[in-house]
N, CA, C and O of each residue as an XYZ file, in Angstrom:
832
protein
N     -49.125     48.440      2.862
C     -50.585     48.311      2.817
C     -51.074     47.474      4.001
O     -50.552     46.391      4.267
N     -52.075     47.987      4.701
C     -52.669     47.248      5.806
C     -53.822     46.414      5.274
O     -54.750     46.944      4.663
N     -53.761     45.111      5.506
C     -54.813     44.216      5.017
C     -55.684     43.757      6.179
O     -55.188     43.375      7.239
N     -56.974     43.804      5.957
C     -57.939     43.333      6.953
C     -58.615     42.095      6.387
O     -59.445     42.193      5.484
N     -58.260     40.931      6.916
C     -58.751     39.679      6.362
C     -60.132     39.284      6.884
O     -60.714     38.313      6.401
N     -60.667     40.019      7.864
C     -61.964     39.678      8.431
C     -63.029     40.675      7.978
O     -62.892     41.281      6.915
N     -64.081     40.850      8.765
C     -65.173     41.708      8.300
C     -64.674     43.144      8.088
O     -63.833     43.635      8.843
N     -65.196     43.804      7.062
C     -64.657     45.116      6.672
C     -64.834     46.162      7.759
O     -65.846     46.182      8.459
N     -63.861     47.013      7.891
C     -63.885     48.109      8.855
C     -64.003     49.432      8.098
O     -63.299     49.624      7.106
N     -64.856     50.337      8.526
C     -65.657     50.302      9.755
C     -67.066     49.743      9.569
O     -67.885     49.835     10.484
N     -67.363     49.165      8.407
C     -68.728     48.694      8.149
C     -69.219     47.740      9.235
O     -70.384     47.786      9.628
N     -68.325     46.877      9.716
C     -68.719     45.902     10.725
C     -69.232     46.530     12.007
O     -69.981     45.902     12.756
N     -68.833     47.762     12.259
C     -69.287     48.482     13.454
C     -70.502     49.346     13.139
O     -71.452     49.399     13.920
N     -70.469     50.022     11.992
C     -71.543     50.968     11.642
C     -72.824     50.251     11.220
O     -73.924     50.734     11.491
N     -72.685     49.101     10.558
C     -73.859     48.386     10.035
C     -73.921     46.977     10.626
O     -73.748     46.004      9.891
N     -74.162     46.841     11.926
C     -74.138     45.525     12.560
C     -75.236     44.577     12.076
O     -75.128     43.363     12.247
N     -76.293     45.129     11.472
C     -77.397     44.296     11.027
C     -77.238     43.808      9.590
O     -78.114     43.106      9.085
N     -76.155     44.159      8.930
C     -75.874     43.620      7.597
C     -75.384     42.175      7.737
O     -75.169     41.690      8.848
N     -75.213     41.504      6.614
C     -74.765     40.113      6.628
C     -73.241     40.058      6.513
O     -72.655     40.609      5.581
N     -72.619     39.387      7.468
C     -71.175     39.145      7.433
C     -70.897     37.646      7.502
O     -70.003     37.138      6.824
N     -71.655     36.963      8.308
C     -71.594     35.515      8.428
C     -73.011     34.979      8.299
O     -73.976     35.738      8.391
N     -73.138     33.678      8.087
C     -74.458     33.077      7.961
C     -74.560     31.852      8.860
O     -73.605     31.094      9.029
N     -75.747     31.684      9.430
C     -75.998     30.521     10.258
C     -76.431     29.336      9.423
O     -76.156     29.275      8.224
N     -77.098     28.409     10.047
C     -77.568     27.228      9.339
C     -77.066     25.943      9.948
O     -77.518     24.859      9.578
N     -76.133     26.048     10.881
C     -75.664     24.854     11.562
C     -74.643     24.077     10.759
O     -74.554     24.213      9.539
N     -73.879     23.266     11.454
C     -72.888     22.427     10.795
C     -71.716     23.225     10.262
O     -71.575     24.414     10.545
N     -70.883     22.563      9.495
C     -69.689     23.199      8.925
C     -70.015     23.703      7.521
O     -69.519     23.175      6.526
N     -70.851     24.725      7.461
C     -71.246     25.277      6.175
C     -70.606     26.634      5.981
O     -70.574     27.449      6.903
N     -70.093     26.879      4.780
C     -69.489     28.167      4.448
C     -70.068     28.655      3.126
O     -70.712     27.900      2.398
N     -69.828     29.924      2.831
C     -70.507     30.573      1.710
C     -69.482     31.275      0.835
O     -68.879     32.272      1.235
N     -69.296     30.743     -0.353
C     -68.293     31.244     -1.290
C     -68.939     32.273     -2.208
O     -69.960     31.992     -2.836
N     -68.352     33.461     -2.288
C     -68.885     34.512     -3.146
C     -67.782     35.076     -4.043
O     -66.600     35.050     -3.699
N     -68.199     35.578     -5.187
C     -67.267     36.177     -6.157
C     -67.783     37.556     -6.548
O     -68.975     37.738     -6.797
N     -66.875     38.519     -6.599
C     -67.217     39.899     -6.952
C     -66.589     40.308     -8.278
O     -65.581     39.744     -8.704
N     -67.197     41.295     -8.919
C     -66.643     42.087    -10.029
C     -66.868     41.528    -11.422
O     -66.625     42.236    -12.399
N     -67.323     40.289    -11.556
C     -67.515     39.708    -12.877
C     -68.850     40.118    -13.496
O     -69.541     41.011    -13.005
N     -69.188     39.436    -14.587
C     -68.425     38.339    -15.195
C     -67.210     38.827    -15.986
O     -67.171     39.946    -16.498
N     -66.220     37.931    -16.060
C     -64.968     38.211    -16.748
C     -64.720     37.096    -17.762
O     -64.886     35.923    -17.425
N     -64.326     37.426    -18.993
C     -64.215     36.401    -20.040
C     -63.139     35.358    -19.776
O     -63.211     34.256    -20.319
N     -62.140     35.679    -18.953
C     -61.078     34.722    -18.670
C     -61.331     33.932    -17.385
O     -61.365     32.701    -17.401
N     -61.506     34.643    -16.281
C     -61.561     33.943    -14.999
C     -62.916     33.302    -14.707
O     -62.962     32.226    -14.111
N     -64.004     33.924    -15.104
C     -65.314     33.374    -14.761
C     -65.541     31.975    -15.337
O     -66.006     31.105    -14.601
N     -65.238     31.711    -16.612
C     -65.414     30.337    -17.108
C     -64.547     29.321    -16.364
O     -64.993     28.202    -16.107
N     -63.325     29.693    -16.018
C     -62.447     28.791    -15.271
C     -63.033     28.478    -13.906
O     -63.031     27.329    -13.464
N     -63.534     29.510    -13.245
C     -64.134     29.324    -11.927
C     -65.390     28.458    -12.021
O     -65.594     27.569    -11.194
N     -66.219     28.709    -13.011
C     -67.439     27.912    -13.178
C     -67.115     26.453    -13.443
O     -67.791     25.562    -12.927
N     -66.093     26.201    -14.238
C     -65.687     24.813    -14.507
C     -65.253     24.110    -13.222
O     -65.625     22.962    -12.979
N     -64.465     24.805    -12.402
C     -63.985     24.220    -11.148
C     -65.150     23.955    -10.198
O     -65.227     22.886     -9.592
N     -66.045     24.914    -10.068
C     -67.203     24.738     -9.199
C     -68.055     23.560     -9.652
O     -68.520     22.771     -8.830
N     -68.256     23.445    -10.940
C     -69.043     22.328    -11.479
C     -68.369     20.993    -11.160
O     -69.023     20.055    -10.703
N     -67.081     20.913    -11.400
C     -66.362     19.649    -11.185
C     -66.337     19.247     -9.709
O     -66.270     18.060     -9.388
N     -66.392     20.238     -8.811
C     -66.357     19.955     -7.373
C     -67.747     19.887     -6.754
O     -67.886     19.625     -5.560
N     -68.774     20.121     -7.562
C     -70.139     20.055     -7.063
C     -70.491     21.151     -6.074
O     -71.236     20.916     -5.123
N     -69.960     22.350     -6.291
C     -70.154     23.468     -5.364
C     -70.953     24.582     -6.033
O     -70.712     24.923     -7.191
N     -71.897     25.140     -5.297
C     -72.627     26.322     -5.752
C     -72.106     27.542     -5.004
O     -71.753     27.452     -3.828
N     -72.058     28.674     -5.684
C     -71.527     29.909     -5.103
C     -72.480     31.064     -5.406
O     -73.483     30.895     -6.100
N     -72.150     32.228     -4.878
C     -72.916     33.444     -5.136
C     -72.027     34.424     -5.879
O     -70.934     34.747     -5.413
N     -72.480     34.897     -7.022
C     -71.713     35.821     -7.853
C     -72.343     37.209     -7.776
O     -73.452     37.428     -8.263
N     -71.619     38.145     -7.155
C     -72.062     39.535     -7.119
C     -71.537     40.224     -8.379
O     -70.369     40.604     -8.464
N     -72.425     40.369     -9.338
C     -72.036     40.816    -10.678
C     -72.196     42.329    -10.838
O     -73.125     42.936    -10.305
N     -71.271     42.910    -11.581
C     -71.319     44.331    -11.899
C     -72.173     44.520    -13.157
O     -71.931     43.878    -14.179
N     -73.159     45.392    -13.076
C     -74.120     45.532    -14.167
C     -73.509     45.814    -15.518
O     -73.950     45.255    -16.522
N     -72.497     46.675    -15.566
C     -71.869     46.994    -16.853
C     -71.185     45.784    -17.450
O     -71.131     45.644    -18.672
N     -70.654     44.897    -16.597
C     -70.016     43.668    -17.079
C     -71.071     42.680    -17.585
O     -70.846     41.963    -18.561
N     -72.209     42.654    -16.918
C     -73.303     41.793    -17.377
C     -73.769     42.226    -18.762
O     -74.017     41.388    -19.629
N     -73.885     43.537    -18.968
C     -74.303     44.044    -20.266
C     -73.301     43.692    -21.353
O     -73.682     43.448    -22.498
N     -72.025     43.664    -21.001
C     -70.983     43.343    -21.978
C     -70.901     41.843    -22.256
O     -70.504     41.436    -23.348
N     -71.273     41.023    -21.282
C     -71.125     39.565    -21.410
C     -72.400     38.854    -20.955
O     -72.368     38.093    -19.988
N     -73.510     39.090    -21.632
C     -74.777     38.504    -21.183
C     -74.796     36.983    -21.223
O     -75.448     36.352    -20.391
N     -74.093     36.392    -22.172
C     -74.063     34.935    -22.259
C     -73.383     34.297    -21.064
O     -73.823     33.260    -20.568
N     -72.311     34.917    -20.607
C     -71.585     34.405    -19.452
C     -72.415     34.592    -18.179
O     -72.418     33.728    -17.302
N     -73.102     35.699    -18.086
C     -74.007     35.920    -16.961
C     -75.103     34.852    -16.957
O     -75.457     34.323    -15.903
N     -75.626     34.543    -18.119
C     -76.667     33.517    -18.222
C     -76.136     32.155    -17.789
O     -76.861     31.363    -17.186
N     -74.877     31.888    -18.096
C     -74.292     30.602    -17.689
C     -74.215     30.491    -16.174
O     -74.490     29.427    -15.619
N     -73.847     31.574    -15.499
C     -73.770     31.564    -14.034
C     -75.110     31.111    -13.449
O     -75.158     30.227    -12.593
N     -76.181     31.721    -13.916
C     -77.507     31.393    -13.401
C     -77.940     29.994    -13.825
O     -78.520     29.254    -13.030
N     -77.662     29.631    -15.072
C     -78.096     28.339    -15.596
C     -77.455     27.176    -14.851
O     -78.040     26.097    -14.763
N     -76.257     27.387    -14.314
C     -75.558     26.317    -13.607
C     -75.904     26.274    -12.122
O     -75.262     25.566    -11.347
N     -76.922     27.034    -11.736
C     -77.464     26.912    -10.393
C     -76.838     27.791     -9.333
O     -77.096     27.612     -8.143
N     -76.020     28.737     -9.753
C     -75.418     29.650     -8.787
C     -76.366     30.811     -8.508
O     -77.225     31.137     -9.327
N     -76.199     31.424     -7.351
C     -76.997     32.587     -6.993
C     -76.327     33.845     -7.540
O     -75.106     33.991     -7.493
N     -77.149     34.740     -8.055
C     -76.648     35.997     -8.600
C     -76.957     37.125     -7.625
O     -78.066     37.213     -7.097
N     -75.974     37.986     -7.389
C     -76.160     39.170     -6.572
C     -75.801     40.419     -7.366
O     -75.258     40.333     -8.467
N     -76.105     41.558     -6.806
C     -75.883     42.857     -7.434
C     -74.649     43.517     -6.819
O     -74.531     43.608     -5.597
N     -73.738     43.973     -7.666
C     -72.525     44.664     -7.209
C     -72.489     46.085     -7.766
O     -71.426     46.674     -7.966
N     -73.717     46.624     -8.013
C     -73.813     47.943     -8.623
C     -73.621     47.880    -10.124
O     -73.225     46.846    -10.661
N     -73.896     48.965    -10.791
C     -73.701     49.001    -12.241
C     -72.283     49.409    -12.603
O     -71.689     48.833    -13.515
N     -71.734     50.389    -11.909
C     -70.444     50.966    -12.301
C     -69.321     50.732    -11.292
O     -68.229     51.280    -11.444
N     -69.580     49.920    -10.259
C     -68.570     49.631     -9.236
C     -68.081     50.916     -8.569
O     -66.883     51.198     -8.540
N     -69.017     51.682     -8.040
C     -68.694     52.958     -7.420
C     -68.290     52.791     -5.957
O     -68.745     51.876     -5.270
N     -67.443     53.676     -5.506
C     -67.080     53.767     -4.099
C     -68.083     54.699     -3.422
O     -68.122     55.895     -3.710
N     -68.893     54.142     -2.519
C     -69.943     54.935     -1.898
C     -69.446     56.139     -1.130
O     -70.141     57.152     -1.048
N     -68.244     56.043     -0.562
C     -67.709     57.156      0.216
C     -67.286     58.325     -0.665
O     -67.118     59.443     -0.177
N     -67.114     58.074     -1.950
C     -66.672     59.113     -2.875
C     -67.768     59.534     -3.851
O     -67.513     60.298     -4.782
N     -68.983     59.036     -3.641
C     -70.070     59.259     -4.592
C     -71.273     59.869     -3.888
O     -71.648     59.399     -2.813
N     -71.899     60.915     -4.466
C     -73.108     61.493     -3.856
C     -74.185     60.436     -3.647
O     -74.284     59.475     -4.410
N     -74.974     60.622     -2.624
C     -75.968     59.619     -2.233
C     -76.902     59.264     -3.387
O     -77.109     58.087     -3.682
N     -77.457     60.266     -4.030
C     -78.429     59.997     -5.096
C     -77.784     59.266     -6.275
O     -78.368     58.334     -6.827
N     -76.590     59.690     -6.654
C     -75.876     59.047     -7.769
C     -75.581     57.592     -7.442
O     -75.766     56.702     -8.272
N     -75.118     57.365     -6.218
C     -74.752     56.004     -5.808
C     -75.972     55.091     -5.797
O     -75.940     53.996     -6.358
N     -77.035     55.541     -5.166
C     -78.225     54.700     -5.065
C     -78.832     54.418     -6.435
O     -79.319     53.314     -6.678
N     -78.809     55.398     -7.331
C     -79.309     55.178     -8.688
C     -78.485     54.123     -9.411
O     -79.028     53.299    -10.147
N     -77.171     54.152     -9.199
C     -76.289     53.169     -9.824
C     -76.571     51.764     -9.286
O     -76.595     50.799    -10.050
N     -76.781     51.649     -7.988
C     -77.095     50.356     -7.379
C     -78.429     49.826     -7.900
O     -78.556     48.641     -8.207
N     -79.417     50.704     -7.997
C     -80.728     50.281     -8.494
C     -80.658     49.856     -9.954
O     -81.360     48.934    -10.371
N     -79.814     50.525    -10.728
C     -79.616     50.102    -12.118
C     -78.997     48.706    -12.158
O     -79.391     47.874    -12.975
N     -78.040     48.454    -11.287
C     -77.456     47.125    -11.195
C     -78.476     46.082    -10.782
O     -78.451     44.953    -11.272
N     -79.370     46.455     -9.884
C     -80.417     45.524     -9.457
C     -81.350     45.185    -10.614
O     -81.748     44.032    -10.781
N     -81.694     46.181    -11.404
C     -82.580     45.929    -12.540
C     -81.951     44.958    -13.536
O     -82.653     44.156    -14.153
N     -80.641     45.028    -13.693
C     -79.950     44.174    -14.665
C     -79.739     42.769    -14.120
O     -79.919     41.788    -14.841
N     -79.359     42.667    -12.846
C     -79.090     41.349    -12.258
C     -80.348     40.677    -11.734
O     -80.360     39.471    -11.488
N     -81.406     41.458    -11.565
C     -82.673     40.954    -11.002
C     -82.450     40.322     -9.630
O     -83.036     39.289     -9.306
N     -81.596     40.958     -8.833
C     -81.273     40.427     -7.511
C     -81.409     41.509     -6.451
O     -81.011     42.655     -6.659
N     -81.982     41.124     -5.297
C     -82.078     42.027     -4.160
C     -80.959     41.804     -3.151
O     -80.976     42.379     -2.063
N     -79.984     40.968     -3.512
C     -78.768     40.832     -2.715
C     -77.772     41.865     -3.229
O     -77.473     41.894     -4.422
N     -77.261     42.705     -2.352
C     -76.333     43.745     -2.796
C     -75.062     43.738     -1.960
O     -75.108     43.785     -0.731
N     -73.929     43.678     -2.650
C     -72.646     43.848     -1.981
C     -72.024     45.173     -2.415
O     -71.769     45.370     -3.603
N     -71.776     46.077     -1.481
C     -71.177     47.368     -1.824
C     -69.748     47.198     -2.339
O     -68.928     46.579     -1.661
N     -69.430     47.728     -3.514
C     -68.040     47.692     -3.983
C     -67.098     48.289     -2.946
O     -67.395     49.317     -2.339
N     -65.979     47.643     -2.756
C     -64.954     48.041     -1.770
C     -65.450     47.910     -0.327
O     -64.710     48.214      0.608
N     -66.684     47.463     -0.141
C     -67.245     47.408      1.202
C     -67.488     48.773      1.800
O     -67.511     48.922      3.022
N     -67.671     49.782      0.948
C     -67.753     51.163      1.417
C     -69.033     51.836      0.944
O     -69.322     51.890     -0.251
N     -69.781     52.338      1.889
C     -70.937     53.174      1.568
C     -71.291     54.011      2.792
O     -70.947     53.671      3.924
N     -71.977     55.096      2.536
C     -72.343     56.019      3.605
C     -73.582     55.528      4.336
O     -74.345     54.709      3.823
N     -73.763     56.040      5.535
C     -74.904     55.622      6.343
C     -76.212     55.903      5.614
O     -77.106     55.056      5.610
N     -76.339     57.061      5.006
C     -77.593     57.395      4.314
C     -77.822     56.458      3.119
O     -78.951     56.039      2.863
N     -76.764     56.137      2.402
C     -76.892     55.189      1.290
C     -77.376     53.838      1.811
O     -78.284     53.225      1.249
N     -76.755     53.395      2.886
C     -77.131     52.115      3.478
C     -78.602     52.110      3.885
O     -79.328     51.160      3.590
N     -79.033     53.162      4.554
C     -80.411     53.211      5.044
C     -81.424     53.206      3.907
O     -82.497     52.614      4.027
N     -81.090     53.855      2.822
C     -81.993     53.839      1.661
C     -82.045     52.453      1.030
O     -83.123     51.941      0.731
N     -80.888     51.855      0.831
C     -80.818     50.595      0.102
C     -81.329     49.409      0.914
O     -81.868     48.458      0.347
N     -81.166     49.456      2.234
C     -81.587     48.323      3.051
C     -83.109     48.158      3.079
O     -83.619     47.114      3.487
N     -83.823     49.186      2.649
C     -85.285     49.087      2.624
C     -85.762     48.017      1.646
O     -86.800     47.389      1.858
N     -85.006     47.818      0.585
C     -85.456     46.872     -0.447
C     -84.413     45.806     -0.793
O     -84.651     44.978     -1.672
N     -83.261     45.816     -0.114
C     -82.204     44.855     -0.444
C     -81.566     44.288      0.812
O     -81.591     44.911      1.873
N     -80.997     43.104      0.679
C     -80.175     42.528      1.736
C     -78.728     42.938      1.457
O     -78.177     42.603      0.409
N     -78.126     43.651      2.382
C     -76.759     44.143      2.207
C     -75.802     43.056      2.718
O     -75.860     42.659      3.882
N     -74.935     42.591      1.837
C     -74.060     41.458      2.139
C     -72.599     41.893      2.097
O     -72.094     42.319      1.058
N     -71.938     41.779      3.228
C     -70.498     42.023      3.284
C     -69.785     40.661      3.311
O     -70.094     39.798      2.489
N     -68.856     40.457      4.222
C     -68.108     39.202      4.310
C     -67.395     39.161      5.653
O     -67.334     40.160      6.370
N     -66.856     37.987      5.985
C     -66.000     37.926      7.173
C     -64.668     37.229      6.874
O     -63.879     36.959      7.780
N     -64.430     36.943      5.581
C     -63.145     36.353      5.199
C     -62.740     36.858      3.820
O     -63.381     36.550      2.816
N     -61.669     37.635      3.791
C     -61.163     38.255      2.568
C     -59.687     37.883      2.397
O     -58.834     38.451      3.079
N     -59.369     36.942      1.502
C     -57.969     36.532      1.332
C     -57.177     37.361      0.324
O     -56.071     36.981     -0.062
N     -57.735     38.481     -0.097
C     -57.015     39.423     -0.965
C     -56.470     38.754     -2.236
O     -55.312     38.950     -2.604
N     -57.310     37.976     -2.888
C     -56.911     37.331     -4.148
C     -56.679     38.350     -5.266
O     -56.057     38.026     -6.279
N     -57.176     39.580     -5.089
C     -57.032     40.632     -6.112
C     -55.757     41.445     -5.923
O     -55.392     42.233     -6.795
N     -55.078     41.263     -4.797
C     -53.952     42.101     -4.399
C     -52.656     41.614     -5.051
O     -52.192     40.508     -4.777
N     -52.084     42.443     -5.908
C     -50.875     42.042     -6.617
C     -49.663     41.931     -5.695
O     -48.625     41.401     -6.090
N     -49.796     42.430     -4.468
C     -48.717     42.303     -3.498
C     -48.762     41.004     -2.715
O     -47.922     40.766     -1.847
N     -49.739     40.165     -3.019
C     -49.914     38.880     -2.340
C     -50.006     37.804     -3.415
O     -50.892     37.860     -4.269
N     -49.103     36.824     -3.387
C     -49.156     35.795     -4.425
C     -50.228     34.754     -4.108
O     -50.819     34.773     -3.028
N     -50.474     33.852     -5.046
C     -51.556     32.882     -4.908
C     -51.393     32.012     -3.669
O     -52.373     31.723     -2.984
N     -50.174     31.594     -3.377
C     -49.939     30.726     -2.220
C     -50.215     31.459     -0.907
O     -50.741     30.872      0.038
N     -49.861     32.735     -0.854
C     -50.124     33.519      0.352
C     -51.621     33.741      0.548
O     -52.124     33.662      1.669
N     -52.328     34.015     -0.539
C     -53.771     34.196     -0.457
C     -54.450     32.888     -0.033
O     -55.356     32.896      0.799
N     -54.016     31.793     -0.597
C     -54.552     30.467     -0.234
C     -54.330     30.178      1.248
O     -55.209     29.636      1.918
N     -53.170     30.535      1.750
C     -52.857     30.308      3.166
C     -53.791     31.101      4.069
O     -54.273     30.578      5.074
N     -54.053     32.363      3.720
C     -54.990     33.168      4.497
C     -56.367     32.510      4.518
O     -57.004     32.417      5.567
N     -56.811     32.063      3.369
C     -58.133     31.466      3.237
C     -58.271     30.209      4.089
O     -59.254     30.056      4.813
N     -57.305     29.319      4.008
C     -57.420     28.052      4.734
C     -57.227     28.223      6.237
O     -57.857     27.516      7.022
N     -56.375     29.140      6.642
C     -56.130     29.335      8.072
C     -57.301     29.994      8.772
O     -57.552     29.715      9.945
N     -58.018     30.854      8.087
C     -59.072     31.638      8.724
C     -60.481     31.087      8.491
O     -61.453     31.637      9.009
N     -60.592     30.028      7.732
C     -61.906     29.453      7.442
C     -62.545     28.914      8.714
O     -61.896     28.250      9.522
N     -63.838     29.215      8.877
C     -64.595     28.683     10.010
C     -66.063     28.551      9.607
O     -66.505     29.216      8.670
N     -66.815     27.711     10.295
C     -68.224     27.536      9.939
C     -68.973     28.868      9.926
O     -68.825     29.692     10.828
N     -69.776     29.055      8.885
C     -70.556     30.282      8.734
C     -69.870     31.382      7.964
O     -70.483     32.409      7.675
N     -68.590     31.185      7.619
C     -67.847     32.231      6.916
C     -68.482     32.575      5.573
O     -68.879     31.694      4.810
N     -68.567     33.878      5.301
C     -68.883     34.366      3.958
C     -67.556     34.817      3.362
O     -66.960     35.800      3.804
N     -67.109     34.086      2.357
C     -65.798     34.294      1.745
C     -65.962     35.152      0.500
O     -66.843     34.889     -0.318
N     -65.124     36.177      0.345
C     -65.177     36.974     -0.872
C     -63.906     36.751     -1.688
O     -62.791     37.012     -1.235
N     -64.117     36.258     -2.908
C     -63.077     36.136     -3.926
C     -63.532     36.963     -5.124
O     -64.588     37.595     -5.080
N     -62.747     36.960     -6.184
C     -63.062     37.806     -7.335
C     -62.919     37.022     -8.638
O     -61.980     36.245     -8.815
N     -63.861     37.241     -9.534
C     -63.714     36.679    -10.879
C     -63.383     37.830    -11.826
O     -64.241     38.394    -12.504
N     -62.086     38.144    -11.831
C     -61.552     39.142    -12.749
C     -60.113     38.767    -13.077
O     -59.515     37.918    -12.416
N     -59.572     39.398    -14.091
C     -58.282     38.974    -14.636
C     -57.157     38.991    -13.615
O     -56.265     38.146    -13.682
N     -57.170     39.925    -12.673
C     -56.072     40.059    -11.715
C     -56.173     39.106    -10.531
O     -55.261     39.058     -9.705
N     -57.255     38.353    -10.433
C     -57.456     37.486     -9.274
C     -56.583     36.238     -9.337
O     -56.417     35.627    -10.393
N     -56.028     35.873     -8.182
C     -55.266     34.624     -8.096
C     -56.159     33.438     -7.720
O     -55.685     32.302     -7.692
N     -57.429     33.680     -7.433
C     -58.323     32.628     -6.967
C     -58.390     31.410     -7.893
O     -58.386     30.283     -7.400
N     -58.453     31.597     -9.223
C     -58.522     30.404    -10.077
C     -57.328     29.460     -9.919
O     -57.428     28.275    -10.234
N     -56.200     29.984     -9.433
C     -55.011     29.155     -9.294
C     -55.107     28.175     -8.127
O     -54.471     27.121     -8.145
N     -55.905     28.522     -7.106
C     -55.975     27.638     -5.940
C     -57.391     27.198     -5.581
O     -57.582     26.486     -4.596
N     -58.378     27.608     -6.360
C     -59.763     27.334     -5.999
C     -60.046     25.839     -5.880
O     -60.646     25.400     -4.899
N     -59.627     25.062     -6.857
C     -59.904     23.621     -6.801
C     -59.241     22.984     -5.577
O     -59.854     22.164     -4.894
N     -58.012     23.355     -5.307
C     -57.302     22.809     -4.146
C     -58.028     23.175     -2.850
O     -58.171     22.346     -1.951
N     -58.481     24.422     -2.771
C     -59.203     24.854     -1.578
C     -60.501     24.083     -1.396
O     -60.796     23.609     -0.299
N     -61.277     23.955     -2.469
C     -62.561     23.265     -2.366
C     -62.382     21.824     -1.922
O     -63.117     21.340     -1.062
N     -61.423     21.147     -2.496
C     -61.198     19.739     -2.138
C     -60.708     19.602     -0.701
O     -61.104     18.673      0.003
N     -59.857     20.511     -0.266
C     -59.372     20.489      1.117
C     -60.517     20.738      2.088
O     -60.663     20.026      3.082
N     -61.325     21.744      1.799
C     -62.440     22.070      2.682
C     -63.441     20.918      2.748
O     -63.923     20.570      3.825
N     -63.746     20.336      1.605
C     -64.677     19.214      1.583
C     -64.118     18.022      2.354
O     -64.860     17.335      3.057
N     -62.820     17.773      2.229
C     -62.190     16.677      2.965
C     -62.245     16.899      4.474
O     -62.236     15.945      5.252
N     -62.301     18.161      4.877
C     -62.378     18.505      6.298
C     -63.815     18.593      6.798
O     -64.057     18.972      7.944
N     -64.766     18.241      5.935
C     -66.163     18.182      6.345
C     -66.979     19.421      6.107
O     -68.115     19.515      6.572
N     -66.412     20.395      5.377
C     -67.166     21.602      5.073
C     -68.121     21.374      3.902
O     -67.810     20.648      2.958
N     -69.279     22.007      3.986
C     -70.224     22.063      2.871
C     -70.333     23.517      2.435
O     -70.056     24.433      3.209
N     -70.741     23.716      1.184
C     -70.833     25.065      0.627
C     -72.290     25.408      0.313
O     -73.020     24.610     -0.276
N     -72.694     26.612      0.720
C     -74.045     27.085      0.431
C     -73.995     28.409     -0.304
O     -72.927     28.988     -0.503
N     -75.164     28.879     -0.703
C     -75.262     30.189     -1.339
C     -75.902     31.160     -0.348
O     -76.597     30.747      0.581
N     -75.660     32.455     -0.558
C     -76.074     33.461      0.411
C     -77.581     33.460      0.635
O     -78.041     33.826      1.717
N     -78.345     33.061     -0.354
C     -79.793     33.116     -0.229
C     -80.408     31.856      0.386
O     -81.631     31.772      0.505
N     -79.584     30.870      0.781
C     -80.195     29.625      1.268
C     -80.021     29.414      2.764
O     -80.173     28.295      3.255
N     -79.703     30.481      3.492
C     -79.557     30.346      4.932
C     -80.102     31.589      5.629
O     -80.130     32.675      5.051
N     -80.521     31.424      6.837
C     -80.973     32.566      7.624
C     -79.777     33.408      8.044
O     -78.650     32.918      8.124
N     -80.039     34.672      8.308
C     -78.964     35.581      8.669
C     -78.351     35.206     10.010
O     -79.052     34.902     10.975
N     -77.019     35.237     10.042
C     -76.310     34.902     11.273
C     -75.612     36.099     11.848
O     -75.826     37.227     11.404
N     -74.751     35.854     12.870
C     -74.112     36.954     13.554
C     -72.899     37.450     12.880
O     -72.263     38.386     13.364
């Protein structure tokens, strides 16, 4: 398996005006979580974030929100930013334009967020052009593959710490298969000790 730890390909070339990194000055980075809420990993992640005084952005899947509304409410109540990850977690390259966009809009209605992260980082040009009219399309520039069963927690942690830089939008996952809960606290404390601050995707102007 070929892993791309930086901005997704070919999205980074086809959609240069989407969000991959964020400005704002200083050593600020942006922690995001995809695919939740999840009854096991999301509470653990929220506890760690609370204890470390960090706010993050959760790109939630609409069907998961419907299944776990209380957990979704906790994410928002604790001051984190909520984003839309579609309703059914569809792959845009394998889904007709109208079906895909309808699914994304359904997810937006449930999450009440105009921040959208395409599942798998994949969508067609026409889908992108339709959705960008009313949403901010958010990708990432640091992916440590915490969901990949071929990469253990220590290897994923190493990717994250080695590639971290100011302005990074980091994508982790709050789902059962993610290794992120195993190293999240260690990462946050290390980053903070090195002078990094954490922001949410909606609190900074768009960067390069």
